[in-house]
N, C-alpha and C positions, 0 to 999 in steps of 0.2 A: 350382157344381154338383158333386155327388159324382162321383168317378171311375167308380163303378159305373153311374151314370146316363148319363154321357158315353159309356161303352163300349156300352151298350144302344142309345143313339141312333145311334152309328156303325154298329153291326150292322144296325140297321133301315134306315139310309140305303143301305148296301151291298146289302142284299137287294132293296130297291125299285129301285135302279139296275140291278141284274142283270135284274130282270123287265122294266124299261123297255127295256134294250138288246135283250133277247130279242124283245120285242114289235116294236121297230123293225126288227129283222133279218127277222122273219117277214113283216112288211108289205112290205119290199123284195123278198121272194121272190114276192109276188103281182105278177107282172111285167106292167106296162102297156107299158114299153119295155125294151130290153135293159139289164140291170143286172149289173155285174161280179160282185157278191156272189151273184147267183142260181146261179152254178155252184159255189160253195164247198161246198154240201152233197152234191154229186155224188160218189158212190163207184163205182169200177169193180171188178167182181167177175169173175174168171176162174175157171171150175170147177177145184177142186183147189188154189186159191191164196187167201190172205187178201185182203180188199178193200183197195184203195188209193185215195187221193185222185186226182181227175182230173188234177191238175197233175203227178202222178208218171208219167203215161203219155201226156200230150199237152200241146201248147201251146194255150192258149185266149185269146180276146180278143174285142173288139167290132168287127164290120165296120162297123156304122152304128147308128142309134138302135133298130133292130128285129132285128138279126141278129148272131149270134155265129159265130165260126169256131173250130173245134176241129181241130187238126192233130196226128194221132197220131204218136207217135215210132216206132211200129211199125204198119204197115197192118193187120196181123192183129188188132189191138185194136179196130178200128172197131166191130164189132157189140157188143162188151162196153161200150164207151164209150156207144154209143147206148142200150143197155139201162139204163145208169146214169142217163143224162139223162132218159129217159122215166119212170123210177121216181120221180124228184124233180119233174120238170116234164112230165107227160103232155100238157100243152097245147101244148108246143113242136112246131113242124113241122120235121121233120128231112129234109135232103137232102144230096147229095154235090156237091162242087165241086172246083176245082183252084186251088192257090196259084201265082201267077205266079213263074216262075223256080225252081220247086221241082225237086229231083233227079228224074230220070226213073223211078227205082225206087220212089219213095214220094211221089207228087205229088197225093194226094187229101186232101181235108179234109171235115169234117162241117160243114154249115151248119145252125144251129138258129135258127129264126125265131119271134119272139114274135107270135102271131096278133093281128089287130085286135080291139078291144073291141066286138064285135057285141052284139046283145041278150042272147044266151045268156051270153057271157063277162061282160057288165056285171052280170047277175044273180048269176053265180057269184062274181065278185070282190067285189061289194057284200056278199053273204052271208058270204064268208070274212072280210072286214074286221070285220063285226058279231060273228062268232064269236070271232075273235082278241081283239077289244076286250073282250068279256065275260069271257074267261079272264083277261086282264091286270087288269081291274078287280077280279076276285075275288082274284087273287094279292095285289094291293096292299092291298085291304081286309082280307084275312086277316092279312097282315103287320102292318098298323096295329093291329088288335085284339090280336094276340099280344104285340107289344111294348108296347102301351098297358097291358096287364095287368102285364107284367113291370116296366115303369117305375113304375107305381103302387105296386107292392109295394116296389120299391127306395126309394121316396120316403116310406115310412112313418116318421113321427117328424120329418120335415123341416118347415121353416117354410112358411107359405103362399106367401111370395115364391119360395122354392126350387121348390115344386111348380108354381107358375104358370110359372116360367121353363122348366122341363122340358117342361111340356105345350105351351107356345108353340113350343118348338123342335121337338117332335114334329109339331105341326100344320103347321109350316113345311115340314118334310120331306115330309109327305103332300101338301100343296098343290103343291109344286114338281114332284113326280113325276106327280101327276094332270094338271097343266098340260102337262108334257112329252108324256105319252102322248096327251092330247087333241090336241096339235099334230100328232103323228105321224098320228093318225086323220084329222084334217081334211085334211092334205096328201095322204094316199093317196086319200081320197074325192074330193077335187078333181081329182086326177090321173086317176082312173077316169072321172069325169064328163066331163072335157075330152076324153079319148080316145074315149069313146062318142059324144060330140057330133061329133067329127071324123069318125068312121066314118059317122054318119048324114049329115053334110054332103057326104060323098064318094059318096053314093048307095049306102051299104052295106046299107040295108034291102032294096033290090031284089036285091042280090047274095046276101044271106042267104036270101031267099025261093027263089032258084034252087038253093041248096045244102041245103035243108031235108031232103032225102032222105039226106044223108050223116050218119054218126055223128060227133058232136063230142066231143072229149076233155074230160071233167070232171076236176076236181082238188080235192084237199082239203089243208089244212095245219093241223097240230095243234101246240099248245104243250104241252110236257111239264111 
């Protein structure tokens, strides 16, 4: 196979892999349970200063399957940290707590709770997965068509066997990434479904009915 064709195939593979990684990352940020990666996009902005990553101003981790702890290095940063979290995850329920054996002068932490997958969140999460999947499919399809045209041009004058080899390689790349993203989608949909069923089995429908008067945080996630 010509070097120019191999180069195009490698470029195509790298672009599709980047889109698949991005897709998986955004799906992880549609939190059903507490995921460490969900805090990575959080930036903390203090007026008059550039935004910094949350790890620059706080220690953060998982308390359990549904709760994060965020321990500010400086207590004065708490409202700015909370603002950064709510910007990325407005669905998180924030409260304050204390770390055991923490110094007396700085002993508060932020607790960020992933809310249960009630009917509203089930609908929101399902719609978000659908939207992210459509964007990912479009990105993969556009990349396939773009490199398909480039590879076809690079194969002009090549033998039939050489053209078939290149097209088979291109199809293999497309199929592999399609399958990977499909697996990501199925896993997230199964996770959402299981969490929603668990909420229902725990009497959640009655609980939600009692809370219908309260505003619920909606959220969106976009792939650039």
